[in-house]
C-alpha positions as CSV (number, residue, x, y, z in Angstrom):
1,X,7.8,223.4,194.0
2,X,11.6,223.0,194.2
3,X,13.6,223.1,190.9
4,X,16.7,221.0,190.7
5,X,19.5,220.6,188.2
6,X,19.8,217.2,186.4
7,X,23.2,216.1,187.8
8,X,26.0,218.4,186.6
9,X,24.3,219.4,183.3
10,X,22.3,222.5,182.6
11,X,18.9,221.0,182.5
12,X,16.6,221.9,185.3
13,X,13.7,219.7,186.4
14,X,11.1,220.0,189.2
15,X,11.4,217.8,192.3
16,X,8.2,216.0,191.3
17,X,7.6,215.1,187.7
18,X,4.2,214.2,186.3
19,X,4.0,210.7,184.8
20,X,1.6,209.9,182.0
21,X,1.4,206.0,182.1
22,X,-2.4,205.9,182.0
23,X,-3.1,208.8,179.7
24,X,-5.2,208.0,176.7
25,X,-6.8,204.9,178.3
26,X,-7.5,205.1,182.1
27,X,-7.1,208.8,182.1
28,X,-9.2,210.5,179.5
29,X,-8.3,213.7,177.6
30,X,-10.5,215.9,179.9
31,X,-9.0,214.5,183.1
32,X,-5.4,214.7,181.7
33,X,-5.9,218.5,180.9
34,X,-7.1,219.2,184.4
35,X,-4.2,217.2,185.9
36,X,-1.7,219.2,183.8
37,X,-3.2,222.5,184.9
38,X,-3.0,221.6,188.6
39,X,0.5,220.4,188.1
40,X,1.6,223.6,186.4
41,X,-0.1,225.8,189.0
42,X,1.8,223.9,191.7
43,X,5.1,225.0,190.0
44,X,5.8,221.6,188.4
45,X,7.6,221.8,185.1
46,X,8.6,218.0,184.3
47,X,6.3,215.8,182.2
48,X,7.4,212.2,181.8
49,X,6.2,210.3,178.8
50,X,6.8,206.6,178.2
51,X,6.6,205.8,174.5
52,X,3.7,203.7,173.2
53,X,5.7,202.6,170.2
54,X,4.2,199.2,169.1
55,X,2.4,198.9,172.4
56,X,-1.1,197.2,172.1
57,X,-1.9,198.2,175.7
58,X,-1.0,201.9,175.6
59,X,-1.5,202.8,171.9
60,X,-2.6,206.4,171.8
61,X,-1.0,207.5,175.1
62,X,1.5,209.9,173.5
63,X,-1.1,211.4,171.3
64,X,-3.2,212.0,174.5
65,X,-0.1,213.9,176.0
66,X,0.2,215.9,172.7
67,X,-3.5,217.0,172.9
68,X,-3.0,218.0,176.6
69,X,0.0,220.2,175.9
70,X,-1.3,221.9,172.7
71,X,-2.2,225.5,172.9
72,X,1.1,226.9,174.2
73,X,1.8,224.6,177.1
74,X,4.9,223.0,175.5
75,X,7.2,225.8,176.2
76,X,6.3,225.6,180.0
77,X,7.4,222.0,180.2
78,X,10.5,219.9,180.4
79,X,9.5,216.9,178.3
80,X,11.1,213.5,179.1
81,X,10.5,210.7,176.6
82,X,11.3,207.0,177.2
83,X,12.1,204.7,174.2
84,X,13.1,201.1,174.1
85,X,12.0,197.8,175.7
86,X,9.7,199.2,178.3
87,X,7.7,196.5,180.1
88,X,4.3,195.7,178.8
89,X,1.7,194.7,181.3
90,X,0.5,191.1,181.0
91,X,-3.2,190.4,180.4
92,X,-6.0,192.8,179.4
93,X,-4.8,193.1,175.9
94,X,-6.8,195.4,173.5
95,X,-8.2,194.6,170.1
96,X,-6.0,197.2,168.6
97,X,-3.2,196.9,166.0
98,X,0.0,198.8,166.9
99,X,1.3,200.8,164.1
100,X,4.2,198.6,163.6
101,X,5.0,195.0,164.5
102,X,8.1,194.8,166.6
103,X,8.5,191.1,165.7
104,X,9.2,192.1,162.1
105,X,11.2,195.2,162.8
106,X,13.6,193.8,165.4
107,X,14.4,194.5,169.1
108,X,13.1,197.8,170.5
109,X,16.5,198.7,171.5
110,X,17.8,198.7,167.9
111,X,18.9,202.0,166.4
112,X,16.1,201.8,163.9
113,X,13.3,201.4,166.5
114,X,14.7,203.7,169.0
115,X,14.7,206.5,166.4
116,X,11.4,205.5,164.9
117,X,9.9,205.6,168.4
118,X,11.4,209.0,168.9
119,X,10.1,210.4,165.6
120,X,6.6,208.9,166.1
121,X,6.5,210.5,169.5
122,X,7.5,214.0,168.3
123,X,4.7,213.8,165.7
124,X,2.2,212.8,168.3
125,X,3.4,215.4,170.8
126,X,3.3,218.1,168.2
127,X,6.9,219.3,168.9
128,X,10.3,219.0,167.2
129,X,12.3,218.0,170.2
130,X,12.2,216.6,173.6
131,X,14.3,217.9,176.4
132,X,15.5,214.5,177.6
133,X,15.4,211.2,175.8
134,X,15.8,208.1,178.0
135,X,17.0,205.0,176.1
136,X,15.8,201.7,177.8
137,X,17.3,198.3,177.6
138,X,17.8,195.4,177.9
139,X,19.6,195.6,174.6
140,X,18.5,192.1,173.4
141,X,21.8,191.4,171.6
142,X,22.1,194.9,170.2
143,X,25.7,196.2,170.3
144,X,25.9,198.9,173.0
145,X,27.6,201.1,170.3
146,X,24.3,201.0,168.3
147,X,22.3,202.5,171.1
148,X,25.0,205.2,171.6
149,X,24.8,206.1,167.9
150,X,21.0,206.5,168.2
151,X,21.5,208.9,171.2
152,X,24.2,210.9,169.4
153,X,22.1,211.1,166.2
154,X,19.1,212.5,168.1
155,X,21.4,215.1,169.9
156,X,23.1,216.1,166.6
157,X,19.8,216.5,164.8
158,X,18.1,218.4,167.6
159,X,15.5,215.8,168.2
160,X,16.6,215.6,171.8
161,X,18.6,218.2,173.8
162,X,19.9,215.8,176.5
163,X,19.9,211.9,176.6
164,X,19.9,209.3,179.5
165,X,19.7,205.6,180.0
166,X,17.6,203.0,182.0
167,X,17.2,199.3,182.4
168,X,20.7,198.3,181.6
169,X,23.2,196.3,183.6
170,X,26.2,198.0,185.2
171,X,28.6,197.0,182.5
172,X,26.3,198.2,179.8
173,X,25.5,201.5,181.5
174,X,29.3,202.2,181.8
175,X,29.8,201.3,178.2
176,X,26.8,203.3,177.0
177,X,27.7,206.5,178.9
178,X,31.4,206.4,178.0
179,X,31.5,208.6,175.0
180,X,34.3,209.4,172.5
181,X,35.9,212.9,172.2
182,X,33.6,215.2,170.3
183,X,30.4,213.3,171.4
184,X,28.0,214.7,173.8
185,X,27.8,213.0,177.3
186,X,24.8,211.4,178.8
187,X,23.0,213.4,181.4
188,X,20.8,211.1,183.5
189,X,20.0,207.6,184.6
190,X,16.4,206.5,185.4
191,X,15.2,203.5,187.4
192,X,12.3,202.4,189.6
193,X,13.1,203.7,193.0
194,X,11.0,203.7,196.2
195,X,10.9,202.3,199.8
196,X,9.7,199.1,198.3
197,X,12.5,199.0,195.7
198,X,15.6,200.7,197.1
199,X,18.3,198.6,195.2
200,X,19.3,201.5,193.0
201,X,20.8,203.2,196.1
202,X,23.8,200.9,195.8
203,X,24.0,200.4,192.1
204,X,22.6,202.8,189.5
205,X,22.5,205.9,191.7
206,X,26.0,205.5,192.9
207,X,27.5,205.0,189.5
208,X,25.6,207.9,188.1
209,X,26.6,210.2,190.8
210,X,30.3,209.3,190.4
211,X,29.9,210.4,186.6
212,X,27.9,213.5,187.3
213,X,24.6,212.1,186.0
214,X,21.3,213.1,187.4
215,X,18.9,210.4,188.6
216,X,15.2,210.1,187.8
217,X,13.2,208.1,190.3
218,X,10.6,206.2,188.5
219,X,7.6,204.7,190.2
220,X,8.4,206.3,193.7
221,X,5.0,205.2,195.1
222,X,5.4,201.6,193.9
223,X,2.3,201.7,191.7
224,X,0.3,203.3,194.4
225,X,1.1,200.7,197.1
226,X,2.9,203.3,199.3
227,X,-0.2,205.4,199.5
228,X,-1.4,202.7,201.8
229,X,-4.5,202.1,199.8
230,X,-3.9,198.3,199.7
231,X,-3.2,197.9,203.4
232,X,-6.7,196.1,204.1
233,X,-8.2,195.4,200.7
234,X,-8.0,196.2,197.0
235,X,-10.0,199.2,196.2
236,X,-12.3,198.5,193.1
237,X,-11.0,201.6,191.3
238,X,-7.3,200.9,191.8
239,X,-4.7,199.6,189.4
240,X,-4.6,196.3,191.2
241,X,-8.3,195.8,190.2
242,X,-7.6,196.6,186.6
243,X,-6.8,193.7,184.3
244,X,-4.2,195.5,182.2
245,X,-2.4,197.1,185.2
246,X,-2.7,194.5,188.0
247,X,0.5,192.8,186.9
248,X,2.5,196.0,187.6
249,X,1.1,196.2,191.1
250,X,1.4,192.5,192.2
251,X,5.1,192.4,192.8
252,X,4.7,195.1,195.5
253,X,2.0,193.1,197.4
254,X,4.2,190.6,199.3
255,X,4.3,190.3,203.0
256,X,7.8,191.9,203.2
257,X,6.4,194.9,201.4
258,X,3.4,195.0,203.5
259,X,5.8,195.5,206.6
260,X,7.4,198.5,204.9
261,X,4.0,200.0,204.2
262,X,3.0,199.6,207.8
263,X,6.1,201.3,208.9
264,X,5.4,204.2,206.6
265,X,1.8,204.4,207.7
266,X,2.9,204.7,211.4
267,X,5.4,207.4,210.5
268,X,2.7,209.2,208.6
269,X,0.3,209.0,211.5
270,X,3.0,210.3,213.9
271,X,3.6,213.4,211.7
272,X,-0.1,213.9,210.8
273,X,0.6,213.4,207.1
274,X,0.0,210.8,204.5
275,X,2.0,207.6,203.6
276,X,2.6,209.1,200.1
277,X,4.1,212.3,201.5
278,X,6.4,210.3,203.8
279,X,7.5,208.0,200.8
280,X,8.1,211.0,198.5
281,X,10.0,212.9,201.2
282,X,12.3,210.0,201.7
283,X,13.0,209.7,198.0
284,X,13.7,213.4,197.6
285,X,16.0,213.5,200.5
286,X,18.4,211.2,198.6
287,X,21.0,213.6,197.3
288,X,21.5,211.9,194.0
289,X,17.7,212.2,193.1
290,X,17.0,215.1,190.7
291,X,13.2,214.3,190.2
292,X,10.6,211.7,191.2
293,X,8.0,210.9,188.7
294,X,4.5,210.4,190.2
295,X,1.7,208.9,188.1
296,X,-1.8,209.6,189.5
297,X,-4.7,208.5,187.3
298,X,-6.9,211.6,188.1
299,X,-6.9,215.1,189.5
300,X,-8.1,213.9,192.9
301,X,-5.1,211.7,193.3
302,X,-2.7,214.3,192.0
303,X,-4.1,217.0,194.2
304,X,-3.6,214.8,197.3
305,X,0.0,214.8,196.5
306,X,0.4,218.4,195.5
307,X,-1.8,220.1,198.3
308,X,0.8,219.3,200.9
309,X,4.3,220.7,200.8
310,X,7.0,218.2,200.5
311,X,8.2,217.3,204.0
312,X,11.7,217.4,205.3
313,X,12.3,214.2,207.3
314,X,14.6,214.3,210.3
315,X,17.8,212.3,209.6
316,X,16.8,209.8,212.3
317,X,13.5,209.0,210.6
318,X,15.1,208.8,207.2
319,X,17.7,206.3,208.6
320,X,14.9,204.2,210.2
321,X,13.0,204.1,207.0
322,X,16.1,203.2,205.0
323,X,16.8,200.3,207.3
324,X,13.2,199.0,207.0
325,X,13.4,199.3,203.3
326,X,16.5,197.2,202.9
327,X,15.7,194.7,205.6
């Protein structure tokens, strides 16, 4: 698998990163270990871990990742951790008590909660640092300086080697990533980016590229919709058929999105490949993209992505797909 630099910084990431959204719940420990083995054997290096700090839906996810990387695998991986106000799926809540109540402890983007999320994750992962820490907004009234202070503290104490940002408006991103003399700069921006959500091409990616930041494409297959699995029906084992994940898929099931999926499917048929491979090839052809984070729920889904080499799309096809995506 291709290894790319994260923008102009020294951190290297694999072109495809492995997401862990479903680990600890939909993906059990045995399946997670098998997925990680397949991913490492393919040459992948980059493990993306959304924090489960105060999440009733995903409590235990980071511990599941920690179990999978135990036994010496940590040193083979570039660990990306996300902290902040990550979206919580609606519905399907569990009868579990998160370790802390965010209502009592303030917004997730506060310095206190960002650092508490980081420390809790380090404990669950069984490591003393993450390679890249992504701070998420919106900042919910928190001064942008407070988020910057959290980032600088994590860097100064070795809890994180690099830091990045996500889910902030353009002004906030600019303010957060503008550091004072003597402070370490931000290294990356992250955002959902796919043929069904291409808006970052003209906003986040452009600004990050101007500042030398790498770009992490989250959700490049649009919750699996770009695999084509929803073209005719909703598979019973899919995310859209799962109460706690359906709300993440629903925004990508509109008629406009269906037209894009059909165009991708036709392109895949013409090249004797899969819609997923076409979608990922389009993402990875964007020069600002350092890595695209795929999030399969099981080894079968992961192997379907890894078993075929990443395509190199002709410029004409890339341009057609871009026009379809922004239409």
